[in-house]
C-alpha angles and dihedrals in degrees: 000000000000093000091048091055092055092049093052092046095054095039097057096038090061091057095063107043142354112259133181126213109238106175147330124223125196126207137194127225091283093051094253121137112271143159121286094249095054097037122117094189141016143192124218119199124207129182125215124184094270106009148037129237118206116191118194120202135188124205113246110234093217104041096026088221124125116256124201109254104167140007117198127182120194133171122261107262089234089065091065093214126126115221137112143169128204132187124189125196140208119235089259089062097251121132114266102177140358123200128179142166134184096200106012087241095087117037126188125201135185124188127202134197121239087261090060098253119137108246105163146020138180143179126211125198116191091343097311126104110242098172131028130171135170136181131204126230090278093052095254117146112252113226119231090009117182113204097185137348129170123234111266139197109248093252095037132247093316090052090051090052090050090051091054095047092045096047104038124093101219094190094064094104095050091044088057096049102267116162113258122251098035132112122224118201124194124190111209123196122200143159129239107206128210091274093050096255118148109234144161094033110186135156118235092207140017120216089180133228092097094297095122094053093045094049091051091048091054092053093045089053090064122120120233118299129217103264122245118255129214122178091350092305131105112250139181111267131199118218131187123203128189115211120187126197112205 
């Protein structure tokens, strides 16, 4: 079924506009760049005359082939317009969610069950959800429904910043021989699981002088977070944090 989905996707896309394959990137389980053979996901980039199409795939655990997970179309930056549309898919090839925006200020989303029935919708304005609705299998409106919510430190973003400043040892670079007067920035990626535990902590870069290890230690020292929520269910959430040593 996975292979059939890919065939249909490419076949019909070619009927509407000419597109050129630009590049393909492969990623490991932690979303870091990897080789094709060890990759669990990939992104394929296509260029149209005035827009880009980015197709995201996930490797199927049974067939080992890549299945289309999301198709996103965005304008070419040279066009200076702000719109996008994104469609995600289940492994069976059916549409899971459709998001679109004409100005990136207001974003609309519709979610569908694997049987193709609409079971959720939401509207964002300037990054905040202003409307959220969900329906159960019988079509009944679910009270206090949460369409989507990011994972959050118990005391919020300000509390997370305080944790970093309180836990970090800012003199690590100088203690390891770093030249004075320079800043060293580390980007740390980590997961917040369904129970709020911080896992899979890994730096995306290493400026040296012990900064990578110290940044990872600070993140690992975190208490439990409030789990992310998608369609009223707790989900695993990936977070990225930039930490700068001055």
